[in-house]
C-alpha positions in Angstrom: 28.2 76.8 -159.9 25.6 77.1 -162.7 22.0 76.0 -162.5 20.7 73.6 -165.2 17.1 74.5 -164.7 15.3 77.5 -163.2 11.6 78.3 -163.3 9.9 81.2 -161.7 6.6 80.1 -160.0 5.6 83.7 -159.0 7.4 86.9 -158.2 8.3 85.5 -154.8 9.2 81.9 -155.5 11.7 80.3 -157.8 12.6 76.6 -158.3 16.1 75.6 -159.5 18.5 72.6 -159.7 22.3 72.7 -159.6 24.5 70.7 -161.9 25.9 68.4 -159.2 22.6 67.8 -157.4 19.5 65.8 -158.5 17.3 67.5 -155.9 15.8 70.9 -156.5 16.1 74.0 -154.4 13.6 76.8 -153.8 14.3 80.5 -153.4 11.6 82.5 -151.7 11.2 86.2 -150.8 8.8 86.9 -147.9 6.6 90.0 -147.7 9.0 91.7 -145.4 11.8 91.4 -148.0 13.7 88.5 -146.3 15.1 85.8 -148.6 15.3 82.1 -147.8 16.8 79.2 -149.7 16.1 75.6 -148.9 16.1 72.1 -150.5 12.8 70.7 -151.5 14.2 67.2 -151.2 12.5 66.3 -154.5 14.0 65.4 -157.9 10.9 65.8 -160.1 9.9 69.4 -160.9 6.2 69.1 -160.1 6.9 67.5 -156.8 9.5 70.1 -155.9 7.1 72.9 -156.9 4.4 71.4 -154.6 6.8 71.2 -151.7 8.2 74.7 -152.3 4.7 76.2 -152.3 3.9 74.5 -149.1 7.0 75.8 -147.4 6.6 79.2 -148.9 3.0 79.7 -147.5 4.1 78.3 -144.2 7.1 80.7 -144.0 5.0 83.6 -145.1 2.3 82.8 -142.5 5.0 82.6 -139.8 6.5 85.9 -140.9 3.1 87.7 -140.9 2.3 86.3 -137.5 5.7 87.1 -136.1 6.7 83.5 -135.7 10.3 82.2 -136.4 10.9 80.7 -139.8 12.7 77.8 -138.2 13.2 76.5 -134.7 15.2 74.0 -132.7 14.6 71.6 -129.8 15.2 73.2 -126.4 17.9 70.7 -125.6 20.0 71.8 -128.5 19.6 75.5 -127.8 20.4 74.9 -124.1 23.7 73.2 -125.1 24.6 76.3 -127.1 23.8 78.5 -124.0 25.8 76.3 -121.7 28.8 76.3 -124.0 28.8 80.1 -124.2 28.7 80.5 -120.4 31.4 77.9 -119.9 33.7 79.6 -122.5 33.3 82.9 -120.6 34.1 81.2 -117.3 37.2 79.4 -118.8 38.5 82.6 -120.2 38.4 84.2 -116.7 35.4 86.4 -117.5 31.7 85.7 -117.0 29.9 85.7 -113.7 30.4 83.2 -110.9 26.6 82.5 -111.0 27.1 81.0 -114.5 28.1 77.8 -112.7 24.7 77.7 -111.0 22.9 78.4 -114.3 24.7 75.5 -116.0 23.7 73.2 -113.1 20.1 74.4 -113.3 20.0 73.7 -117.1 21.4 70.2 -116.6 19.3 69.2 -113.6 16.0 70.9 -114.3 15.5 72.7 -117.6 16.8 70.0 -120.1 15.0 67.1 -118.3 11.7 69.0 -118.5 11.9 71.1 -121.7 14.5 69.1 -123.6 12.3 67.6 -126.3 10.1 70.6 -126.8 10.5 73.1 -129.6 12.0 76.3 -128.3 9.3 78.3 -130.1 6.5 76.2 -128.6 7.1 77.0 -124.9 4.0 78.7 -123.5 2.9 80.0 -120.1 1.1 76.7 -119.5 4.4 74.9 -120.0 5.9 77.1 -117.3 3.1 76.2 -114.9 3.6 72.5 -115.7 7.4 73.0 -115.1 6.7 74.6 -111.7 4.5 71.7 -110.7 7.1 69.2 -111.9 9.8 71.0 -110.0 7.8 71.1 -106.8 7.3 67.3 -107.1 11.1 66.8 -107.8 12.1 69.0 -104.8 9.4 67.6 -102.5 8.4 71.2 -101.7 7.6 74.5 -103.3 10.7 76.1 -104.8 12.1 79.0 -102.8 12.5 82.5 -104.3 16.3 82.0 -104.4 15.9 78.7 -106.4 13.6 80.3 -108.9 15.9 83.3 -109.1 18.5 80.9 -110.4 16.2 78.9 -112.7 14.6 81.9 -114.4 17.8 83.6 -115.5 19.1 80.2 -116.7 16.0 79.8 -118.8 16.3 83.3 -120.1 19.9 82.6 -121.2 18.6 79.7 -123.3 15.7 81.8 -124.7 18.1 84.7 -125.5 20.3 82.3 -127.5 17.2 81.0 -129.4 16.0 84.5 -130.2 19.5 85.6 -131.3 19.6 82.6 -133.7 16.1 83.4 -135.0 14.6 80.2 -133.5 12.2 82.2 -131.4 10.7 85.7 -131.6 10.1 88.2 -128.8 6.3 88.2 -129.6 5.9 84.5 -128.6 8.5 84.4 -125.8 6.9 83.7 -122.4 7.5 86.1 -119.5 9.0 84.5 -116.4 7.7 85.3 -112.9 8.8 84.3 -109.5 6.0 83.1 -107.2 8.3 81.0 -105.1 8.1 80.4 -101.4 9.9 83.0 -99.3 12.9 81.3 -97.7 12.5 80.6 -94.0 15.5 81.6 -91.9 17.7 78.6 -91.2 18.3 77.3 -87.8 21.5 78.1 -85.9 23.5 76.4 -83.2 24.1 77.3 -79.5 27.6 77.8 -78.3 27.5 74.4 -76.6 26.2 72.7 -79.7 29.0 74.3 -81.8 31.6 73.0 -79.3 30.1 69.5 -79.5 30.2 69.6 -83.3 33.8 70.6 -83.7 34.9 68.2 -80.9 33.1 65.2 -82.5 34.4 66.1 -85.9 38.0 65.5 -84.8 37.4 61.7 -84.9 34.0 61.2 -86.6 35.5 61.2 -90.1 37.7 58.2 -89.2 34.6 56.0 -88.8 33.5 56.1 -92.4 34.0 52.8 -94.3 34.6 54.3 -97.8 37.7 56.3 -98.6 36.0 59.1 -100.4 33.5 59.5 -97.5 36.4 59.7 -95.0 38.1 62.3 -97.1 35.0 64.4 -97.5 34.3 64.3 -93.8 37.9 65.2 -93.0 37.5 68.3 -95.2 34.1 68.9 -93.6 35.6 69.4 -90.2 37.9 72.2 -91.4 35.1 73.6 -93.7 32.7 74.0 -90.7 35.3 75.7 -88.6 36.1 78.1 -91.5 32.5 79.0 -92.0 31.9 79.5 -88.2 34.9 81.8 -87.8 34.6 83.9 -91.0 30.9 84.2 -91.8 31.7 83.2 -95.5 28.7 81.9 -97.4 28.5 78.1 -97.7 28.8 77.0 -101.3 30.2 79.0 -104.2 31.8 81.7 -102.0 33.6 79.2 -99.7 34.4 76.5 -102.2 35.9 78.9 -104.7 38.5 80.0 -102.2 42.1 79.6 -103.3 45.3 79.9 -101.3 46.2 83.0 -103.2 43.1 84.6 -101.7 44.4 84.2 -98.2 47.1 86.6 -96.8 48.5 88.1 -93.6 48.6 91.8 -93.0 49.8 93.9 -90.0 48.2 96.8 -88.3 49.4 98.5 -85.1 51.8 95.7 -84.4 49.1 93.0 -84.7 48.9 90.4 -87.5 45.5 89.6 -89.1 44.4 87.0 -91.6 42.7 88.5 -94.6 40.5 86.5 -96.9 39.1 87.5 -100.3 36.0 85.7 -101.5 33.8 86.0 -104.5 30.2 84.8 -104.8 26.6 85.9 -104.6 27.3 89.6 -104.0 30.6 89.9 -105.9 34.0 90.1 -104.4 34.7 91.2 -100.8 37.5 91.1 -98.3 37.0 90.0 -94.7 39.1 89.6 -91.6 39.0 86.1 -90.2 39.0 85.3 -86.5 42.4 84.1 -85.0 41.6 80.4 -84.9 40.9 80.3 -88.6 44.6 79.8 -89.2 44.5 76.4 -87.5 41.7 74.9 -89.7 43.3 76.3 -92.9 46.7 74.9 -91.9 45.1 71.4 -91.4 43.6 71.8 -94.8 47.0 72.5 -96.3 48.6 69.3 -94.9 46.6 66.7 -97.0 47.5 68.5 -100.2 50.5 66.7 -101.6 51.8 69.8 -103.4 51.8 71.8 -100.1 52.6 69.3 -97.4 56.3 70.2 -97.4 55.6 73.9 -97.0 54.7 75.9 -93.9 51.4 77.7 -93.7 53.2 81.1 -94.1 55.2 79.8 -97.1 52.0 78.8 -98.8 50.4 82.2 -98.3 53.5 84.0 -99.4 53.7 81.9 -102.6 50.2 83.0 -103.7 49.4 79.5 -104.9 46.5 79.3 -107.4 45.0 76.1 -106.0 41.7 75.5 -104.2 41.8 75.3 -100.4 39.1 72.7 -99.8 40.5 69.7 -101.6 40.4 66.0 -100.4 43.5 63.9 -99.9 42.9 62.4 -103.3 43.4 65.8 -104.8 39.9 66.7 -105.9 37.9 69.8 -104.9 35.2 68.7 -102.5 31.7 69.1 -103.9 28.8 71.0 -102.4 26.6 68.0 -102.6 29.0 65.7 -100.7 29.7 68.2 -98.0 25.9 68.8 -97.5 25.2 65.1 -97.5 28.0 64.3 -94.9 26.9 67.1 -92.6 23.3 65.9 -92.8 24.4 62.4 -91.9 26.3 63.9 -88.9 23.3 65.9 -87.7 21.0 62.8 -88.1 23.4 60.6 -86.2 23.5 62.9 -83.2 19.9 64.1 -83.4 20.7 67.7 -84.2 18.8 68.2 -87.5 16.5 70.8 -85.9 17.0 73.2 -83.1 14.8 74.0 -80.1 13.0 76.6 -82.4 12.0 73.8 -84.8 14.1 75.2 -87.6 16.2 72.8 -89.8 20.0 73.1 -89.6 22.3 73.1 -92.6 25.8 74.3 -93.4 24.3 77.7 -94.0 23.5 77.8 -90.3 27.1 78.6 -89.5 26.7 81.9 -91.1 23.9 82.6 -88.7 26.0 81.3 -85.9 28.8 83.7 -86.9 26.5 86.6 -87.1 24.9 85.8 -83.7 28.3 85.6 -81.9 29.5 88.8 -83.6 26.4 90.6 -82.3 27.0 89.3 -78.8 30.6 90.3 -78.9 29.7 93.8 -79.9 27.1 94.0 -77.2 29.4 92.7 -74.4 32.2 95.0 -75.5 29.9 97.9 -75.0 28.8 96.7 -71.6 32.1 95.3 -70.5 34.9 96.5 -72.8 37.5 94.2 -71.2 35.4 91.0 -71.8 36.9 88.9 -74.6 33.9 86.8 -75.6 35.1 85.5 -79.0 36.9 84.2 -80.9 39.0 82.6 -78.2 36.2 81.2 -76.1 37.0 77.7 -77.6 40.1 76.0 -78.8 39.4 74.5 -82.2 42.8 72.9 -82.9 
């Protein structure tokens, strides 16, 4: 397309107008050799020249001071970063932790940084964010929380730097001065027995259907955590039926479970009673109800284990909320040591019983302390 008018302002700036446009464009060459083309938005030559010179000096100043020639709002860059991570997850690649990064971006980073320019985020903004996050959480963020938020923020800044919307020289460095996580409370053997006994009927008392369904899954979920030591959250909730299988050794049959989460993939051997809670979890699934437990495992079905009767995967938030309601109702929120109990406490409970089992097997090799000390059917 030919240009009807071109005028060279200086060796680094040229004004031109194309045949099909009334507004004039500017072509500039910065001191580092980079070339940029932009519309002045003006139709008159003198006005276009004035605007072009203004943008030229601004762009040249930014280049000399290692500033990006253009920038974008944090919200827009964050959406690009989220989209990229989701695409990797959808394609079967990516890391499991990307889900946590996306959640952190939606719940924390965009609400605070959303309307800021990506190139304008400074150390003082990070301090303000930390104070805002503390107020939002009602406490200082733990190291583990910040170790999720910082990489999520870095993913956004990486995307901005890759697009030229921020430069490394003005990019803030992230640090973790979070509170060291306190060890979570556990349960005594008697408390554990009380929990799984009450859970048999407790879910029926809920007035709303979705609450009843969540609590029904919660019962099996708790028993699964307590008998496998699997981490609550991503590791447990990502479990699919194809990840559960039987294997035999020395004439004995064992339940093998493959999980993937915080530390990557790992295989573990579940305690005997785990079969019962998993089989109960199979029954509400309309696609599996007419199959036996062994048939489901043999079929290697690519479907989540912890789903409600309505067919949706139960959420981390709903499980935690329902369990907190249970602990509050029966005055079990804290233990005798004053530590708060959560669903993570069952990992501690599992570890405690495993240690006790190993100890008593050394002292009394014939003593079968666990897993058959309680019936959890």
